[in-house]
One Martini backbone bead per residue (centre of mass of N, CA, C, O) as a GRO file, in nm:
protein
  372
    1MET     BB    1  -1.079   0.172  -1.733
    2PHE     BB    2  -0.853  -0.065  -1.842
    3GLN     BB    3  -0.957  -0.356  -1.820
    4GLN     BB    4  -1.081  -0.417  -2.102
    5PHE     BB    5  -0.835  -0.340  -2.279
    6PHE     BB    6  -0.645  -0.577  -2.117
    7GLY     BB    7  -0.818  -0.822  -2.001
    8LEU     BB    8  -0.952  -0.752  -1.719
    9ARG     BB    9  -1.143  -0.812  -1.428
   10GLU     BB   10  -0.944  -0.630  -1.255
   11GLN     BB   11  -0.760  -0.440  -1.049
   12PRO     BB   12  -0.415  -0.528  -0.985
   13PHE     BB   13  -0.303  -0.228  -0.841
   14GLY     BB   14  -0.394  -0.188  -0.557
   15VAL     BB   15  -0.423  -0.054  -0.204
   16THR     BB   16  -0.543  -0.298  -0.090
   17PRO     BB   17  -0.520  -0.580   0.147
   18ASP     BB   18  -0.536  -0.835  -0.055
   19PRO     BB   19  -0.471  -1.170  -0.013
   20ARG     BB   20  -0.480  -1.267  -0.315
   21TYR     BB   21  -0.213  -1.071  -0.388
   22LEU     BB   22  -0.009  -1.228  -0.244
   23TYR     BB   23   0.343  -1.228  -0.257
   24LEU     BB   24   0.590  -1.488  -0.197
   25GLY     BB   25   0.866  -1.416  -0.113
   26GLY     BB   26   1.122  -1.503   0.070
   27ALA     BB   27   1.067  -1.312   0.318
   28HIS     BB   28   0.759  -1.351   0.329
   29ARG     BB   29   0.761  -1.657   0.374
   30GLU     BB   30   0.927  -1.656   0.634
   31ALA     BB   31   0.739  -1.477   0.804
   32LEU     BB   32   0.484  -1.649   0.782
   33ALA     BB   33   0.604  -1.906   0.908
   34SER     BB   34   0.680  -1.780   1.181
   35LEU     BB   35   0.393  -1.695   1.265
   36PHE     BB   36   0.254  -1.965   1.238
   37TYR     BB   37   0.430  -2.123   1.437
   38GLY     BB   38   0.388  -1.941   1.685
   39ILE     BB   39   0.085  -2.002   1.708
   40GLU     BB   40   0.091  -2.314   1.715
   41ALA     BB   41   0.302  -2.295   1.977
   42ASN     BB   42   0.215  -2.081   2.183
   43ARG     BB   43   0.419  -1.808   2.222
   44GLY     BB   44   0.239  -1.533   2.217
   45PHE     BB   45   0.470  -1.327   2.121
   46LEU     BB   46   0.491  -1.128   1.819
   47ALA     BB   47   0.691  -0.988   1.538
   48LEU     BB   48   0.649  -0.727   1.275
   49ILE     BB   49   0.911  -0.568   1.081
   50ALA     BB   50   0.874  -0.282   0.854
   51LYS     BB   51   0.859  -0.096   0.605
   52PRO     BB   52   0.687   0.091   0.415
   53GLY     BB   53   0.516  -0.103   0.161
   54MET     BB   54   0.582  -0.432   0.217
   55GLY     BB   55   0.304  -0.599   0.319
   56LYS     BB   56   0.200  -0.649   0.610
   57THR     BB   57  -0.113  -0.643   0.601
   58THR     BB   58  -0.152  -0.859   0.385
   59LEU     BB   59  -0.014  -1.087   0.543
   60LEU     BB   60  -0.203  -1.074   0.792
   61PHE     BB   61  -0.465  -1.140   0.643
   62HIS     BB   62  -0.369  -1.416   0.549
   63LEU     BB   63  -0.331  -1.533   0.831
   64LEU     BB   64  -0.627  -1.504   0.923
   65GLU     BB   65  -0.745  -1.690   0.704
   66THR     BB   66  -0.605  -1.949   0.811
   67PHE     BB   67  -0.769  -1.907   1.112
   68ARG     BB   68  -1.076  -1.865   1.083
   69ASN     BB   69  -1.192  -2.174   1.184
   70ARG     BB   70  -0.974  -2.173   1.468
   71ALA     BB   71  -1.026  -1.859   1.554
   72ARG     BB   72  -1.012  -1.575   1.740
   73THR     BB   73  -1.023  -1.239   1.612
   74ALA     BB   74  -0.811  -0.932   1.612
   75PHE     BB   75  -0.797  -0.605   1.445
   76LEU     BB   76  -0.567  -0.343   1.511
   77PHE     BB   77  -0.519   0.034   1.423
   78GLN     BB   78  -0.580   0.212   1.684
   79THR     BB   79  -0.275   0.355   1.819
   80GLN     BB   80  -0.377   0.651   1.907
   81CYS     BB   81  -0.392   0.580   2.243
   82SER     BB   82  -0.513   0.476   2.525
   83SER     BB   83  -0.565   0.222   2.737
   84ARG     BB   84  -0.871   0.251   2.748
   85GLU     BB   85  -0.916   0.270   2.440
   86PHE     BB   86  -0.792   0.002   2.368
   87MET     BB   87  -0.996  -0.178   2.519
   88ARG     BB   88  -1.243  -0.076   2.365
   89PHE     BB   89  -1.147  -0.166   2.084
   90LEU     BB   90  -1.118  -0.466   2.153
   91LEU     BB   91  -1.409  -0.526   2.240
   92ALA     BB   92  -1.542  -0.429   1.978
   93GLU     BB   93  -1.398  -0.637   1.789
   94VAL     BB   94  -1.545  -0.887   1.966
   95GLY     BB   95  -1.848  -0.780   2.049
   96LEU     BB   96  -1.814  -0.587   2.307
   97GLU     BB   97  -1.933  -0.412   2.568
   98SER     BB   98  -1.859  -0.101   2.737
   99ASP     BB   99  -1.830   0.117   3.042
  100GLY     BB  100  -1.509   0.224   3.089
  101ASP     BB  101  -1.405   0.030   3.296
  102PHE     BB  102  -1.102  -0.104   3.326
  103VAL     BB  103  -1.146  -0.354   3.505
  104HIS     BB  104  -1.400  -0.458   3.360
  105MET     BB  105  -1.270  -0.500   3.083
  106HIS     BB  106  -1.075  -0.719   3.174
  107GLU     BB  107  -1.291  -0.919   3.267
  108GLN     BB  108  -1.434  -0.951   2.999
  109PHE     BB  109  -1.190  -1.058   2.841
  110ASN     BB  110  -1.132  -1.305   3.017
  111ARG     BB  111  -1.402  -1.450   2.964
  112CYS     BB  112  -1.365  -1.472   2.659
  113LEU     BB  113  -1.113  -1.648   2.668
  114GLU     BB  114  -1.234  -1.887   2.825
  115GLN     BB  115  -1.450  -1.961   2.618
  116GLU     BB  116  -1.257  -2.026   2.385
  117ALA     BB  117  -1.093  -2.243   2.532
  118ARG     BB  118  -1.336  -2.441   2.582
  119ALA     BB  119  -1.382  -2.453   2.255
  120GLY     BB  120  -1.079  -2.477   2.122
  121ASN     BB  121  -0.978  -2.182   2.076
  122ARG     BB  122  -0.812  -1.938   1.953
  123PHE     BB  123  -0.644  -1.615   2.028
  124ILE     BB  124  -0.605  -1.336   1.804
  125ILE     BB  125  -0.385  -1.050   1.804
  126ILE     BB  126  -0.361  -0.763   1.589
  127ILE     BB  127  -0.116  -0.493   1.580
  128ASP     BB  128  -0.113  -0.223   1.395
  129GLU     BB  129   0.096   0.029   1.410
  130ALA     BB  130   0.268  -0.010   1.693
  131GLN     BB  131   0.465   0.244   1.696
  132ASN     BB  132   0.226   0.440   1.820
  133LEU     BB  133   0.252   0.330   2.092
  134ASP     BB  134   0.261   0.380   2.400
  135ALA     BB  135   0.419   0.265   2.672
  136SER     BB  136   0.156   0.225   2.841
  137VAL     BB  137   0.012   0.049   2.624
  138LEU     BB  138   0.226  -0.173   2.603
  139GLU     BB  139   0.182  -0.260   2.894
  140THR     BB  140  -0.109  -0.348   2.855
  141VAL     BB  141  -0.041  -0.565   2.648
  142ARG     BB  142   0.139  -0.735   2.834
  143LEU     BB  143  -0.088  -0.800   3.046
  144LEU     BB  144  -0.257  -0.982   2.857
  145SER     BB  145  -0.053  -1.232   2.879
  146ASP     BB  146  -0.161  -1.323   3.172
  147PHE     BB  147  -0.371  -1.479   3.017
  148GLU     BB  148  -0.368  -1.798   3.170
  149THR     BB  149  -0.273  -2.123   3.202
  150PRO     BB  150  -0.079  -2.379   3.316
  151GLN     BB  151  -0.076  -2.500   3.003
  152ALA     BB  152  -0.164  -2.218   2.848
  153LYS     BB  153  -0.206  -1.985   2.620
  154LEU     BB  154  -0.483  -1.767   2.545
  155LEU     BB  155  -0.282  -1.565   2.384
  156GLN     BB  156  -0.213  -1.411   2.066
  157ILE     BB  157   0.044  -1.166   1.978
  158ILE     BB  158   0.078  -0.916   1.716
  159LEU     BB  159   0.339  -0.699   1.635
  160ALA     BB  160   0.302  -0.433   1.398
  161GLY     BB  161   0.565  -0.245   1.217
  162GLN     BB  162   0.791  -0.018   1.213
  163PRO     BB  163   1.115   0.040   1.305
  164GLU     BB  164   1.022   0.203   1.558
  165LEU     BB  165   0.936  -0.043   1.719
  166GLY     BB  166   1.217  -0.155   1.780
  167GLU     BB  167   1.318   0.098   1.928
  168LYS     BB  168   1.104   0.091   2.151
  169LEU     BB  169   1.163  -0.205   2.259
  170ALA     BB  170   1.472  -0.120   2.341
  171GLN     BB  171   1.379   0.008   2.580
  172PRO     BB  172   1.416  -0.026   2.914
  173GLY     BB  173   1.103   0.007   2.995
  174LEU     BB  174   1.046  -0.259   2.778
  175ASN     BB  175   1.186  -0.529   2.866
  176GLN     BB  176   0.954  -0.725   2.934
  177LEU     BB  177   0.830  -0.730   2.652
  178HIS     BB  178   1.077  -0.809   2.488
  179GLN     BB  179   1.116  -1.091   2.631
  180ARG     BB  180   0.824  -1.208   2.528
  181ILE     BB  181   0.925  -1.211   2.244
  182ALA     BB  182   0.979  -1.487   2.041
  183SER     BB  183   0.966  -1.320   1.754
  184PHE     BB  184   1.139  -1.165   1.470
  185SER     BB  185   1.012  -1.017   1.180
  186SER     BB  186   1.084  -0.956   0.827
  187LEU     BB  187   1.102  -0.737   0.536
  188LYS     BB  188   1.202  -0.740   0.197
  189PRO     BB  189   1.291  -0.643  -0.086
  190LEU     BB  190   1.256  -0.691  -0.412
  191GLY     BB  191   1.383  -0.829  -0.668
  192PRO     BB  192   1.387  -0.837  -1.002
  193GLU     BB  193   1.258  -1.122  -1.029
  194GLU     BB  194   1.035  -1.076  -0.818
  195THR     BB  195   0.901  -0.841  -0.964
  196THR     BB  196   0.807  -1.003  -1.204
  197ARG     BB  197   0.634  -1.209  -1.039
  198PHE     BB  198   0.456  -1.002  -0.901
  199ILE     BB  199   0.318  -0.890  -1.155
  200ASP     BB  200   0.217  -1.160  -1.272
  201HIS     BB  201   0.042  -1.242  -1.030
  202ARG     BB  202  -0.158  -1.000  -1.034
  203LEU     BB  203  -0.257  -1.046  -1.322
  204ARG     BB  204  -0.377  -1.328  -1.278
  205VAL     BB  205  -0.578  -1.256  -1.053
  206ALA     BB  206  -0.717  -1.036  -1.259
  207GLY     BB  207  -0.738  -1.226  -1.546
  208TYR     BB  208  -0.483  -1.253  -1.704
  209SER     BB  209  -0.401  -1.438  -2.042
  210GLY     BB  210  -0.187  -1.320  -2.202
  211GLY     BB  211   0.072  -1.183  -2.288
  212ARG     BB  212   0.320  -0.977  -2.244
  213LEU     BB  213   0.258  -0.666  -2.093
  214PHE     BB  214   0.551  -0.627  -1.984
  215ASP     BB  215   0.833  -0.518  -2.063
  216PRO     BB  216   1.140  -0.604  -1.954
  217ARG     BB  217   1.252  -0.310  -1.940
  218ALA     BB  218   1.017  -0.202  -1.771
  219VAL     BB  219   1.056  -0.387  -1.526
  220SER     BB  220   1.345  -0.299  -1.460
  221ARG     BB  221   1.264  -0.004  -1.403
  222ILE     BB  222   1.063  -0.060  -1.178
  223ALA     BB  223   1.264  -0.198  -0.987
  224ALA     BB  224   1.446   0.053  -0.956
  225LEU     BB  225   1.237   0.275  -0.873
  226SER     BB  226   1.108   0.097  -0.623
  227ALA     BB  227   1.320  -0.083  -0.462
  228GLY     BB  228   1.112  -0.337  -0.414
  229ILE     BB  229   0.845  -0.195  -0.332
  230PRO     BB  230   0.526  -0.288  -0.360
  231ARG     BB  231   0.374  -0.013  -0.358
  232ARG     BB  232   0.542   0.112  -0.588
  233ILE     BB  233   0.487  -0.094  -0.799
  234ASN     BB  234   0.183  -0.052  -0.811
  235ASN     BB  235   0.190   0.249  -0.897
  236LEU     BB  236   0.355   0.221  -1.156
  237CYS     BB  237   0.164   0.017  -1.293
  238PHE     BB  238  -0.096   0.178  -1.289
  239HIS     BB  239   0.011   0.431  -1.448
  240SER     BB  240   0.104   0.272  -1.696
  241LEU     BB  241  -0.173   0.165  -1.777
  242SER     BB  242  -0.311   0.440  -1.803
  243LEU     BB  243  -0.124   0.555  -2.025
  244ALA     BB  244  -0.153   0.325  -2.232
  245PHE     BB  245  -0.455   0.363  -2.268
  246ALA     BB  246  -0.442   0.658  -2.373
  247LEU     BB  247  -0.234   0.551  -2.617
  248ARG     BB  248  -0.312   0.260  -2.717
  249LYS     BB  249  -0.140   0.047  -2.564
  250LYS     BB  250  -0.067  -0.309  -2.526
  251THR     BB  251   0.221  -0.225  -2.416
  252ILE     BB  252   0.461  -0.190  -2.167
  253ASP     BB  253   0.707   0.035  -2.194
  254LEU     BB  254   0.977   0.223  -2.122
  255GLU     BB  255   0.856   0.498  -2.201
  256THR     BB  256   0.613   0.484  -2.012
  257VAL     BB  257   0.767   0.460  -1.742
  258GLU     BB  258   0.927   0.723  -1.769
  259GLU     BB  259   0.680   0.909  -1.773
  260VAL     BB  260   0.575   0.826  -1.494
  261ALA     BB  261   0.826   0.896  -1.329
  262GLN     BB  262   0.810   1.198  -1.385
  263ASP     BB  263   0.515   1.244  -1.275
  264LEU     BB  264   0.601   1.129  -0.971
  265ASP     BB  265   0.779   1.373  -0.942
  266ILE     BB  266   0.793   1.636  -0.707
  267ARG     BB  267   0.991   1.855  -0.818
  268HIS     BB  268   0.811   1.992  -1.041
  269LEU     BB  269   0.608   2.105  -0.837
  270LEU     BB  270   0.801   2.291  -0.685
  271ALA     BB  271   0.886   2.458  -0.932
  272GLU     BB  272   0.596   2.568  -0.997
  273GLN     BB  273   0.596   2.716  -0.696
  274ASP     BB  274   0.877   2.861  -0.647
  275TYR     BB  275   1.069   2.704  -0.492
  276PRO     BB  276   1.342   2.656  -0.344
  277ALA     BB  277   1.622   2.511  -0.367
  278SER     BB  278   1.714   2.175  -0.288
  279ASP     BB  279   1.787   1.893  -0.189
  280GLU     BB  280   1.725   1.629  -0.389
  281SER     BB  281   1.652   1.409  -0.176
  282SER     BB  282   1.414   1.587  -0.043
  283LEU     BB  283   1.234   1.592  -0.328
  284ARG     BB  284   1.181   1.311  -0.340
  285PHE     BB  285   0.949   1.074  -0.406
  286ASP     BB  286   0.890   0.876  -0.086
  287SER     BB  287   0.619   0.697  -0.134
  288ALA     BB  288   0.344   0.542  -0.254
  289ALA     BB  289   0.368   0.642  -0.565
  290GLY     BB  290   0.694   0.675  -0.578
  291VAL     BB  291   1.009   0.695  -0.780
  292SER     BB  292   1.273   0.916  -0.889
  293ASP     BB  293   1.623   0.929  -1.037
  294ARG     BB  294   1.526   1.187  -1.208
  295PRO     BB  295   1.467   1.458  -1.361
  296ALA     BB  296   1.247   1.658  -1.472
  297SER     BB  297   1.121   1.711  -1.835
  298GLY     BB  298   0.867   1.895  -1.907
  299VAL     BB  299   0.618   1.805  -1.740
  300SER     BB  300   0.297   1.811  -1.733
  301PRO     BB  301   0.053   1.828  -1.493
  302ALA     BB  302  -0.173   1.717  -1.690
  303ALA     BB  303  -0.055   1.412  -1.697
  304ARG     BB  304  -0.206   1.356  -1.466
  305PRO     BB  305  -0.432   1.195  -1.319
  306VAL     BB  306  -0.786   1.210  -1.327
  307PRO     BB  307  -1.039   1.245  -1.141
  308VAL     BB  308  -1.321   1.011  -1.119
  309ARG     BB  309  -1.657   1.134  -1.109
  310GLU     BB  310  -1.965   1.202  -1.053
  311PRO     BB  311  -2.172   1.427  -1.184
  312SER     BB  312  -2.328   1.724  -1.155
  313PRO     BB  313  -2.559   1.899  -1.335
  314ASP     BB  314  -2.453   2.202  -1.207
  315GLN     BB  315  -2.158   2.133  -1.294
  316SER     BB  316  -1.848   2.277  -1.385
  317HIS     BB  317  -1.553   2.192  -1.560
  318PRO     BB  318  -1.237   2.308  -1.648
  319LEU     BB  319  -1.187   2.033  -1.847
  320ARG     BB  320  -1.404   2.072  -2.031
  321ALA     BB  321  -1.523   2.087  -2.325
  322GLY     BB  322  -1.546   2.428  -2.399
  323THR     BB  323  -1.424   2.520  -2.120
  324THR     BB  324  -1.365   2.794  -1.917
  325PRO     BB  325  -1.189   2.872  -1.668
  326GLN     BB  326  -1.264   2.990  -1.366
  327PRO     BB  327  -1.214   3.180  -1.120
  328GLY     BB  328  -1.153   2.948  -0.867
  329ALA     BB  329  -1.162   2.684  -0.985
  330ASP     BB  330  -1.213   2.346  -0.929
  331PRO     BB  331  -1.014   2.075  -1.044
  332LEU     BB  332  -1.198   1.849  -0.855
  333LEU     BB  333  -1.436   1.829  -0.995
  334PRO     BB  334  -1.653   1.644  -1.130
  335ILE     BB  335  -1.607   1.383  -1.377
  336SER     BB  336  -1.644   1.204  -1.645
  337PRO     BB  337  -1.521   0.951  -1.831
  338GLY     BB  338  -1.547   1.101  -2.104
  339GLU     BB  339  -1.397   1.360  -2.015
  340ALA     BB  340  -1.135   1.220  -1.937
  341ARG     BB  341  -1.075   1.104  -2.217
  342ASP     BB  342  -1.062   1.374  -2.368
  343TYR     BB  343  -0.836   1.493  -2.198
  344MET     BB  344  -0.621   1.274  -2.255
  345GLN     BB  345  -0.613   1.327  -2.560
  346LYS     BB  346  -0.500   1.613  -2.530
  347VAL     BB  347  -0.242   1.530  -2.389
  348VAL     BB  348  -0.133   1.353  -2.614
  349GLN     BB  349  -0.122   1.579  -2.828
  350THR     BB  350   0.075   1.756  -2.673
  351LEU     BB  351   0.305   1.552  -2.665
  352LYS     BB  352   0.328   1.519  -2.970
  353ASP     BB  353   0.395   1.811  -3.040
  354ARG     BB  354   0.655   1.823  -2.874
  355GLU     BB  355   0.806   1.594  -3.018
  356GLN     BB  356   0.796   1.719  -3.302
  357LYS     BB  357   0.945   1.981  -3.228
  358ALA     BB  358   1.205   1.841  -3.127
  359SER     BB  359   1.267   1.670  -3.391
  360SER     BB  360   1.315   1.925  -3.588
  361SER     BB  361   1.613   1.995  -3.449
  362LYS     BB  362   1.678   1.684  -3.519
  363PRO     BB  363   1.785   1.400  -3.638
  364ARG     BB  364   1.609   1.100  -3.743
  365SER     BB  365   1.551   0.770  -3.824
  366ARG     BB  366   1.250   0.808  -3.712
  367PRO     BB  367   0.941   0.867  -3.650
  368GLU     BB  368   0.730   0.965  -3.417
  369GLU     BB  369   0.466   0.777  -3.251
  370ILE     BB  370   0.114   0.812  -3.168
  371VAL     BB  371  -0.138   0.623  -3.068
  372GLN     BB  372  -0.490   0.685  -3.087
   0.00000   0.00000   0.00000
């Protein structure tokens, strides 16, 4: 919705792991180099371990792009499975049909490896979310590394996952697999300066060529709120652009980011549901959408972004202009972009009225204004 308003070719802060948007901070660059060298040196097993939202999958997709023309690759993410199901997923990923017989599937995969080796190609398997693999499936993965010739490993395997993967590999029962992993790489949160470069990089890839879109104080606040985690940065930036578009602001300022931070704080949702008070740290929104380190202050739930989908001719939406919500009406029925725009304008007016009401109770140096 806001691309044209800000001069963007595409949405710069998406949630898909697009390798074009990969920003290589210090830790990300080091991890990529370690994985690349491990594959080039035929080291066999490699591991990438990091907390959620750090960009593991995006980095791995970038790595696969690097080897696209000189390796056969398989990317597996269905990790809550048995050993038999894992082999079926693996064969399907490389375009082979299986009959379900475990021994036969191993033989099929071995023949595929030998064919690629004769053609001079590497074979790379990346297993994402590997912390979900049962110990028995991890043992199946270890046995795959036995496919080799006297001169070289036929298979390079990267286990990628959250810190629980490291804890699992440290268990005594998985000692043989642990010993075979040639290197362990990790990703660290971005610092304040890296956060600035991260945002600028994504804006450039999305086609932005104007002046500074995010005010420096806004970027500093985003760095603090996100704790340097790329997924949180993306969500804060996306919602900040959405709110600035609704307010017709051409620059993302600190006030906009603060408003977004309040809206992404889950605590006011719990308060609206009359849930009992709990420890503040347990109520803080600590996942993909972002995090706030201060209490919500009277933010209306209506200020949250409204899902925009194509409407059906016979559906009425409780947020449409002139429509009174019916009992039991679904607030997520499809609405058109025009209806969403009208609704956001009403939200802006509501916020403006509240600010004016609050300002009338104490002197101000200048009136607050909201650009329509």
